[in-house]
C-alpha positions, 0 to 999 in steps of 0.5 A, spaced: 475 548 478 476 546 485 481 542 488 479 536 492 482 536 499 487 532 501 482 528 506 478 527 500 483 525 495 486 520 501 479 517 502 478 516 494 485 512 494 483 508 500 476 506 497 480 504 491 485 499 495 479 497 499 475 495 493 482 492 490 481 497 484 488 499 482 485 503 476 481 507 481 488 508 486 492 510 480 487 516 478 489 520 484 496 519 483 500 525 480 505 524 475 512 522 478 508 519 484 513 514 488 511 509 493 516 508 499 515 502 503 519 503 510 521 496 512 528 495 512 535 497 510 534 505 509 540 504 504 538 498 500 530 499 500 528 503 494 521 507 493 517 504 487 516 508 481 509 510 479 510 504 473 512 499 479 506 501 483 502 500 477 504 493 477 505 492 485 498 493 487 494 488 482 499 483 484 498 484 491 490 483 489 491 477 486 495 474 492 490 477 497 483 477 493 479 477 500 482 483 504 480 488 509 483 495 510 480 498 517 482 505 518 483 506 525 486 513 525 487 519 520 490 525 521 489 530 515 493 537 514 493 541 507 498 537 504 499 530 508 494 525 510 497 520 515 493 513 516 494 508 521 491 501 519 490 494 520 490 489 514 487 482 514 487 478 508 488 471 506 493 469 501 490 465 496 494 467 490 501 468 488 505 474 491 510 477 486 516 480 488 517 482 495 523 482 499 527 480 493 523 474 492 521 473 485 514 469 487 511 466 493 506 461 492 500 461 496 500 459 503 492 459 504 494 463 511 490 469 513 495 475 515 494 480 520 498 487 519 498 494 522 501 499 519 502 507 518 501 511 511 503 518 509 500 521 503 503 527 500 498 530 496 499 537 492 493 540 487 488 534 488 493 528 487 498 524 491 505 525 489 508 520 494 506 514 499 510 512 505 508 506 508 511 503 514 509 496 514 512 490 518 514 485 513 517 480 518 510 479 521 508 478 514 513 473 512 512 469 519 504 469 518 505 467 511 510 461 513 515 463 509 522 461 510 528 466 509 
């Protein structure tokens, strides 16, 4: 069986994200996968486990049922793909568990963020996702008070 290239795997993952299809995203993650959001204190922000990630994305899709991911740059190597992206979404559902807050009620605000994601891929599956995201901008655009 031929293993898909890292770029093919990353493209499948991003297609699932764009289509708000958490199962499609999960299908290309390896056992032991983890998601590391780089947005704050390096010693206090811990990566999400595979199980936590399975809960995170469906909650994100509820919070932003209308979203757009525009990939602006992609760099692919044999075992890593780096994707620079722009996110636009309208917050019309509750946002669960972010920045230590259990729940942020929908604001109706449209959010625009830029970020970079590194996908470490081995044997045709994503083993680690590291995403650099500006959470402060997210909170400001949502209108959330600290």
